[in-house]
C-alpha positions as CSV (number, residue, x, y, z in Angstrom):
1,M,89.5,81.9,115.0
2,K,89.7,83.7,118.6
3,Q,89.5,87.2,116.9
4,V,86.3,86.0,114.9
5,L,84.5,84.7,118.1
6,I,85.5,88.0,120.3
7,L,84.3,90.4,117.2
8,L,81.1,88.3,116.9
9,T,80.5,88.2,120.6
10,L,81.0,92.1,121.0
11,F,78.8,92.5,117.7
12,L,76.0,90.5,119.0
13,A,76.1,92.0,122.5
14,S,75.7,95.7,120.5
15,L,73.1,94.3,118.8
16,S,70.8,93.3,121.3
17,A,71.4,96.9,122.8
18,S,70.5,98.6,119.5
19,A,67.0,99.2,118.2
20,Q,68.0,98.1,114.6
21,S,67.3,94.3,113.9
22,F,69.1,92.7,111.0
23,P,67.3,89.5,109.2
24,Y,70.2,88.0,107.6
25,L,73.6,87.2,108.3
26,N,75.8,87.2,105.3
27,L,78.6,84.7,104.8
28,K,81.5,85.2,102.3
29,S,84.0,82.4,101.5
30,A,87.6,82.9,100.2
31,D,86.5,82.1,96.7
32,G,84.2,84.8,96.6
33,K,80.6,82.6,97.1
34,E,78.0,84.7,99.2
35,Q,75.1,83.0,101.2
36,S,72.7,84.2,103.7
37,V,71.0,82.8,106.5
38,N,67.8,83.8,108.2
39,T,68.8,85.0,111.7
40,E,65.4,84.4,113.5
41,R,66.4,82.1,116.4
42,L,69.7,81.7,114.9
43,K,72.0,79.1,116.3
44,I,75.7,79.7,115.8
45,V,78.4,77.0,116.6
46,F,82.0,77.0,116.2
47,T,84.0,73.8,115.9
48,A,87.9,73.4,115.4
49,D,87.3,73.4,111.9
50,N,83.7,74.7,110.9
51,F,81.4,77.8,111.4
52,M,77.8,76.3,111.7
53,A,74.5,78.2,111.6
54,T,71.1,76.7,112.2
55,D,68.1,78.9,111.5
56,A,64.6,78.9,112.5
57,S,63.6,76.3,110.0
58,G,66.4,73.9,110.9
59,K,68.3,74.6,108.0
60,T,72.0,74.5,108.8
61,T,74.5,76.1,106.9
62,Q,78.4,75.1,107.3
63,V,81.5,76.8,106.2
64,A,84.9,75.7,106.7
65,L,86.8,78.2,108.9
66,S,89.7,78.2,106.6
67,N,87.5,79.1,104.1
68,L,85.6,82.0,105.8
69,A,86.7,85.0,104.6
70,S,84.0,87.4,106.2
71,M,80.6,87.3,107.9
72,Y,78.3,90.3,108.6
73,F,74.6,91.0,109.4
74,S,72.6,92.8,106.8
75,L,69.2,93.8,106.0
76,T,69.5,92.3,102.4
77,P,70.6,88.6,101.7
78,A,73.8,88.2,99.9
79,S,73.5,89.4,96.3
80,D,74.2,85.8,94.4
81,M,70.9,84.1,95.6
82,Q,69.3,82.3,92.8
83,H,65.5,82.9,91.9
84,G,63.8,80.1,93.7
85,D,66.3,79.3,96.3
86,V,63.5,79.6,99.2
87,N,65.8,77.9,101.7
88,R,68.9,79.8,100.4
89,D,70.9,76.7,100.3
90,G,72.6,77.7,96.7
91,V,70.3,75.0,95.0
92,V,66.7,75.2,93.5
93,D,65.3,71.8,93.9
94,V,62.6,70.2,96.0
95,S,63.5,71.2,99.4
96,D,62.8,74.7,98.4
97,V,59.1,73.5,97.5
98,T,59.1,71.8,101.1
99,T,60.2,75.2,102.7
100,L,57.9,77.2,100.6
101,I,55.0,75.0,101.6
102,S,56.0,75.3,105.4
103,M,55.8,79.3,104.9
104,I,52.6,79.3,103.4
105,L,51.1,77.1,106.3
106,G,52.7,79.1,108.8
107,E,55.0,76.6,110.0
108,I,58.0,79.0,109.4
109,P,58.1,82.8,109.0
110,V,57.7,83.6,105.4
111,D,60.9,85.3,103.8
112,K,59.2,87.4,101.0
113,D,62.3,88.0,99.5
114,V,62.7,84.7,98.3
115,A,59.1,83.2,98.4
116,D,57.2,85.6,95.9
117,I,58.2,83.4,93.0
118,D,55.6,84.8,90.5
119,G,56.3,88.3,91.8
120,N,52.8,89.2,92.4
121,G,53.5,90.6,96.0
122,T,52.1,87.7,97.7
123,V,53.0,84.2,98.7
124,D,50.6,81.5,98.3
125,V,50.0,78.4,96.3
126,S,50.6,80.1,93.1
127,D,54.3,80.5,94.0
128,V,54.4,76.5,94.5
129,T,53.3,76.0,91.1
130,A,55.8,78.7,89.6
131,L,58.5,76.8,91.7
132,I,57.7,73.6,90.3
133,N,57.6,74.7,86.7
134,L,60.9,76.5,87.5
135,I,62.7,73.5,88.9
136,L,61.0,71.1,85.8
137,S,62.3,73.9,83.2
């Protein structure tokens, strides 16, 4: 665990000195499952047993350190994201609708990679309708 903390600290120090910005922290579990966390105002906490990351919207992602195989900053989200998983928690449900509405109202940053549900290039109320239809289908 100390090695992970040291590497993360060094990487974050080098990231702040670089001009490149990475919008995602991708986490890979030992079972191969990948998930992404938005890095805007990202808060990371290590406990004795867990890695926890909280993004600007308040969404917290938690992974047991014993199950954390790797983590890396990326320009793109993890590849196994489900269509409609706006809050990137691995489940498409009503909380994604809430997150999408918060994006449209400007309460949280718009993540066009996941928010443009209908694929028309804009994020608006038609995406909310498409997401609700997706959940109900």
